[in-house]
VEXDREN-2710 file (C-alpha; in Angstrom, 1 decimal):
% VEXDREN-2710
k/r/px/py/pz
1/MET/-52.8/143.6/225.0
2/SER/-54.9/140.8/224.2
3/GLY/-52.3/137.9/224.7
4/HIS/-52.9/135.0/226.2
5/SER/-55.1/133.5/222.7
6/LYS/-52.8/135.6/220.6
7/TRP/-49.8/134.1/220.8
8/ALA/-51.2/130.6/221.3
9/ASN/-51.8/130.9/217.6
10/ILE/-47.8/131.5/217.6
11/LYS/-47.0/128.5/219.4
12/HIS/-49.5/126.1/217.5
13/ARG/-47.5/126.6/214.6
14/LYS/-44.2/126.2/216.5
15/GLY/-44.1/123.0/215.7
16/ARG/-44.8/122.9/211.8
17/GLN/-41.8/125.9/212.1
18/ASP/-39.1/123.7/213.9
19/ALA/-39.2/121.4/210.8
20/LYS/-37.8/124.5/209.1
21/ARG/-34.8/125.3/210.8
22/GLY/-32.2/125.4/208.3
23/LYS/-34.5/127.8/206.5
24/LEU/-34.7/129.5/209.7
25/PHE/-31.3/130.4/210.4
26/ALA/-30.8/131.5/207.2
27/LYS/-33.1/133.9/207.6
28/LEU/-31.7/134.9/210.6
29/ILE/-28.1/135.0/209.2
30/LYS/-29.9/137.8/206.3
31/GLY/-31.4/139.8/209.4
32/ILE/-27.7/139.9/211.2
33/GLU/-26.0/141.2/207.9
34/ALA/-28.5/143.5/207.4
35/ALA/-28.4/144.9/211.0
36/SER/-24.4/145.0/210.6
37/ARG/-24.7/147.2/207.5
38/VAL/-27.3/149.6/208.7
39/GLY/-25.9/150.3/212.0
40/GLY/-22.9/149.0/212.4
41/PRO/-21.1/145.7/214.1
42/ASP/-20.9/146.6/217.6
43/PRO/-24.1/145.4/219.5
44/ASP/-23.6/147.6/222.5
45/GLY/-24.3/150.4/220.1
46/ASN/-26.7/148.7/217.7
47/PRO/-30.1/147.4/219.3
48/SER/-31.0/146.1/216.2
49/LEU/-28.1/144.3/215.5
50/ALA/-27.9/143.1/219.6
51/THR/-31.5/141.7/218.8
52/ALA/-30.7/139.7/216.1
53/ILE/-27.6/138.3/217.4
54/GLN/-29.6/137.3/220.3
55/ASN/-32.7/135.7/218.3
56/ALA/-29.9/132.9/216.5
57/LYS/-28.5/132.4/219.6
58/ASP/-31.7/131.5/220.8
59/ALA/-32.7/129.4/217.9
60/SER/-28.4/127.7/217.7
61/VAL/-27.0/129.1/215.6
62/PRO/-23.6/128.4/215.5
63/ARG/-20.9/131.0/216.9
64/ASP/-18.6/131.1/213.9
65/ASN/-22.0/131.5/211.4
66/ILE/-23.2/134.7/213.5
67/GLU/-19.4/136.2/213.5
68/ARG/-19.2/135.9/209.9
69/ALA/-22.4/137.7/208.8
70/VAL/-21.9/140.2/211.2
71/ALA/-18.2/140.9/209.2
72/ARG/-20.3/140.7/205.5
73/GLY/-22.9/143.0/206.8
74/SER/-20.1/145.2/208.0
75/GLY/-18.0/145.1/205.1
76/ASP/-15.3/143.2/206.6
77/ALA/-16.6/140.0/204.6
78/GLU/-18.0/140.0/201.0
79/GLY/-21.2/140.2/201.4
80/VAL/-25.0/140.7/199.7
81/GLU/-26.8/144.3/200.0
82/TYR/-30.6/143.6/201.4
83/GLU/-33.3/146.1/200.7
84/GLU/-35.8/146.2/203.2
85/PHE/-39.7/147.2/202.6
86/TRP/-43.0/145.7/204.0
87/TYR/-46.4/144.5/202.2
88/GLU/-49.6/144.6/203.4
89/GLY/-52.5/142.8/202.8
90/TYR/-55.5/140.5/203.7
91/ALA/-56.3/137.3/204.6
92/SER/-59.9/135.1/205.4
93/GLY/-62.0/136.6/207.7
94/GLY/-60.7/140.0/208.0
95/VAL/-57.9/139.6/209.1
96/ALA/-54.8/141.8/208.4
97/LEU/-51.5/141.1/207.4
98/TYR/-48.0/142.6/207.8
99/VAL/-45.2/141.2/206.4
100/HIS/-41.4/142.2/206.6
101/ILE/-39.7/141.9/203.1
102/LEU/-35.5/141.6/203.4
103/THR/-34.3/141.0/199.9
104/ASP/-31.7/141.0/197.1
105/ASN/-34.1/141.0/194.3
106/ARG/-37.2/143.3/194.8
107/ASN/-38.8/141.9/192.1
108/ARG/-38.3/138.5/193.0
109/ALA/-40.2/139.2/196.3
110/ALA/-42.7/141.2/195.2
111/ALA/-43.8/138.4/192.4
112/GLU/-43.8/135.8/194.9
113/VAL/-45.6/137.5/197.9
114/ARG/-48.7/138.4/195.1
115/SER/-48.5/135.0/194.1
116/THR/-48.9/133.7/197.4
117/PHE/-51.7/136.2/198.7
118/THR/-53.5/134.8/195.4
119/LYS/-53.0/131.2/195.8
120/ASN/-53.9/131.4/199.3
121/GLY/-57.4/133.2/199.3
122/GLY/-55.6/136.8/200.4
123/ASN/-55.7/140.0/198.7
124/LEU/-52.5/142.4/199.0
125/GLY/-53.7/145.9/200.3
126/GLU/-52.5/149.4/199.6
127/PRO/-49.5/151.0/201.4
128/GLY/-51.1/151.8/204.6
129/SER/-54.0/150.2/204.7
130/VAL/-53.1/147.8/207.4
131/ALA/-50.1/149.3/209.3
132/TYR/-51.8/151.7/211.0
133/LEU/-53.4/148.6/213.3
134/PHE/-49.7/147.4/214.4
135/GLU/-47.2/149.1/216.8
136/GLN/-43.7/148.1/217.4
137/LYS/-42.9/146.3/220.6
138/GLY/-40.4/144.5/222.5
139/TYR/-41.9/140.9/223.2
140/LEU/-40.7/138.4/225.6
141/LEU/-42.4/135.0/226.7
142/VAL/-41.1/133.7/229.8
143/THR/-41.6/131.6/232.0
144/GLY/-41.3/131.6/236.0
145/ASP/-43.2/132.3/239.3
146/GLU/-45.7/135.3/239.3
147/ASP/-43.4/137.3/241.4
148/THR/-40.7/137.0/240.1
149/VAL/-41.9/137.5/236.7
150/MET/-43.5/140.9/237.9
151/MET/-40.8/142.5/239.8
152/ALA/-38.1/142.2/237.0
153/ALA/-40.1/143.1/234.4
154/ILE/-41.0/146.0/236.7
155/ASP/-37.6/146.9/237.6
156/GLY/-36.8/146.3/233.4
157/GLY/-39.2/148.8/232.6
158/ALA/-41.5/146.5/230.9
159/ASP/-44.8/148.2/230.1
160/ASP/-47.1/145.1/230.4
161/VAL/-47.3/141.1/231.8
162/GLU/-50.0/139.2/231.0
163/GLU/-50.1/135.7/232.0
164/ALA/-50.9/132.7/229.0
165/ASP/-51.0/129.3/229.6
166/GLU/-48.4/128.5/232.8
167/GLN/-46.3/131.3/230.9
168/TRP/-45.6/135.3/230.8
169/GLU/-45.9/138.0/227.7
170/ILE/-44.1/140.1/228.7
171/THR/-44.3/143.9/226.5
172/CYS/-42.0/146.5/226.5
173/PRO/-40.6/149.4/224.4
174/PRO/-38.4/148.3/221.9
175/GLY/-35.7/149.7/222.3
176/ASP/-35.5/148.4/225.7
177/LEU/-36.1/144.8/225.2
178/GLY/-32.2/144.2/225.6
179/VAL/-32.6/145.8/228.9
180/VAL/-36.0/143.9/229.9
181/ARG/-34.6/140.5/229.1
182/SER/-31.6/141.5/231.8
183/ALA/-33.1/141.8/234.2
184/LEU/-35.5/139.0/233.8
185/GLU/-32.3/136.3/233.2
186/GLU/-30.6/137.6/236.2
187/ALA/-33.9/137.0/238.6
188/GLY/-33.5/134.0/236.8
189/VAL/-36.5/134.0/234.9
190/SER/-36.4/131.3/231.9
191/ILE/-36.5/133.2/228.3
192/ASP/-38.3/131.1/225.8
193/GLN/-39.1/133.8/223.0
194/GLY/-37.8/137.2/222.7
195/ASP/-38.1/139.7/219.8
196/VAL/-39.1/143.3/218.4
197/THR/-42.1/142.4/216.6
198/GLN/-45.1/144.0/215.7
199/ILE/-47.8/143.8/218.0
200/ALA/-51.5/144.8/216.7
201/ALA/-54.2/146.0/219.8
202/ILE/-57.3/144.7/218.1
203/SER/-57.4/141.2/216.9
204/VAL/-60.2/139.4/215.1
205/PRO/-61.6/136.0/216.4
206/LEU/-61.4/133.4/213.6
207/ASN/-63.5/130.3/213.3
208/ALA/-61.9/126.9/212.3
209/VAL/-62.7/127.3/208.9
210/ASN/-61.0/130.6/208.4
211/ALA/-58.2/130.2/211.0
212/ALA/-57.6/126.7/208.5
213/LYS/-57.6/129.3/205.5
214/VAL/-55.3/131.9/207.7
215/LEU/-52.5/129.4/209.4
216/ARG/-51.9/128.2/205.7
217/LEU/-51.5/131.3/203.8
218/VAL/-49.5/132.8/206.6
219/ASP/-47.4/129.3/206.9
220/ALA/-47.2/129.5/202.9
221/LEU/-45.1/133.5/203.1
222/GLU/-43.5/132.2/206.5
223/ASP/-41.7/129.9/204.1
224/LEU/-40.8/132.5/201.3
225/ASP/-36.9/132.6/201.5
226/ASP/-37.5/136.9/201.1
227/VAL/-40.0/137.4/203.8
228/GLN/-38.5/138.3/207.7
229/ALA/-42.0/137.7/209.2
230/VAL/-45.6/137.7/209.1
231/HIS/-47.2/139.9/211.6
232/ALA/-51.2/139.4/212.2
233/ASN/-54.1/140.3/214.0
234/PHE/-56.1/137.3/214.3
235/ASP/-57.1/135.6/217.3
236/ILE/-57.8/131.4/217.5
237/PRO/-60.3/130.7/220.6
238/ASP/-58.8/127.4/222.9
239/ASP/-61.6/125.3/221.4
240/VAL/-60.7/126.4/217.8
241/ILE/-56.9/125.5/218.5
242/ALA/-58.2/121.8/219.9
243/GLU/-60.7/121.5/216.8
244/LEU/-57.8/122.3/214.5
245/GLU/-55.7/119.7/216.5
246/ASP/-57.8/116.6/216.3
END
């Protein structure tokens, strides 16, 4: 994987996303409800729910909120039924966007996503137009010394470990994310991020003009209540990131 510059892009946007904490909590809770409804309320037998709960814990979502979301999803408490689907499209510079939707109103979600693409210089594509560029993977961003990280990741069954600005990016089969995470935690490695995500094997390099346009579209999509995640195959070189931050 071309980890370094690609995932620097995520960190580049992190400060802006941290300001949307309430919206983030709502999306994480929605993800827990949906996972509990589909696979049942036991995280030991429902890897999707286990990941959703861990993501919520990482974001400091209160335990009571998590437990209520699991109960609503499993039918033990009144809740909302969510529909999951994907939108595919393009941003400036030929960047592919793969947008994960989780909604209780498909028509509303469709209208908002289409409008956001149009207003921010993007174009929606046909089903299958970009999905083939992405592969589902478990992903962890961690901090620790090289030998410890490498040994723990290998012991846990990781596919790949890449250095990224004094941190380490680890990928693994999506079903093995919990096992790899546990191996790293037992070795004393600090987990900064962990999720099942969509990773593109090939990234599109961007100049400052196109990077600003792509980030604006991605931010606008992520700001929509029905959008759980936006996956993209762009790569912003370090000098362009520095230019954008000036």
